[in-house]
N, C-alpha and C positions, 0 to 999 in steps of 0.2 A: 704303045698306043694310048694307054690310060692317062699318062702324064700330059700328053699333048692336049687331050680333051679338057683336063682339069685346068691347064694354063689358059686355054681359050675361054672356058666357062668363067674362070675368075676374072679375066680381063673384061669380058662383056659385063659381068656383074659389077665390077668397079666403075666402068664407064656409065652404066645405067644408073647406079647409085649417085654418082656425081651430078648427072643431069637432073635426076629426080630431086636432089637436095637443092639445086639451083632454082628449081621451079617451086620450091617451098614445101615439098612433100618429104616423106620419111626416107632417110639415107639407107637404113637397114632393110626396110621393106622392099625398096627398089633394088637393093643389092641382092637380096634373096631371089626375087623374081628374075633379075637379070642373069643370075647364075643358073637357075633352073631352065629358063627358056631363052638362051642367049640372043639369037637375032630377033626373035619376036618381041622380047621385052625392050630391046633398044629402040625398035620402031615405035612401040607403044609409049615409051617415056618421051620420045621426041614429039609425038602427037598429043600428049597429055596436056591439059590446060594448066596454066600457071596460077598457083594459089595467091601469089602476090598481087595479081591484077584483078582479083575478084572485088566487086563493089561491097562497101561496108556501110553499116549503120550502127547507131548506139541503142542499147537497151533503154527504154524510157523509164524503167524502175531503178536500175543500179548504174546506168551510164557506161556499161562495159562495151567497148567496140567489138562488133560481131560481123561476120560475113553475112551477106544478104540472104543466103539460102538457109541460115540457121533459123529454126522455127521455135525453139525453146531456149531461153537464156541458161547457159550452164552455171552461172553464178547464183542467180536468184530464182530460177525456175519459172519465170513469167512466160506465158504464151505470147509469141510475137506474130504480128500480122504485117502485111505489106506496108512499109512506111510511105510518107509523103515523098515524092521524087526529089524535092529540094533537100530532104534530110539524108539522102544517100550520098556517100563519098566514094568517088571513083579514083583509086590510086593510079598515079601515072598520067592523069588527065588534069590539065591546068584549068582551074575555075576562072571565071571572069574577074573576080575581085582579088585574085592572088597576085603578089608582086612578080615581075618577070624573073624567069630562071636565069641564073648566072652560070657562066662556064666555070669549071673548077680552076682555082688559082686566081680568080679575079676578086677584087674587093670593092 
């Protein structure tokens, strides 16, 4: 009976870790959570937001790209306030001045 549970828990942990890593989060953290709480963690990681799609801005002091929710720059320690909406970059969203996206394999 114990081996079957370990196999199921490991399988859920691996699946949860892979999905968590694909969304830009920690592989090992989601793997541990998925192993401890098999079905619950898999549902949680599927509903979890993707870090790759979070809006970004630059620190005005050191120009390090940061997620919009970061309030203190980890590089220079500057307090960050809400930026001008034009200065926010939205990954995955094409801006008006950007060239058209090409399909892979086209030149």
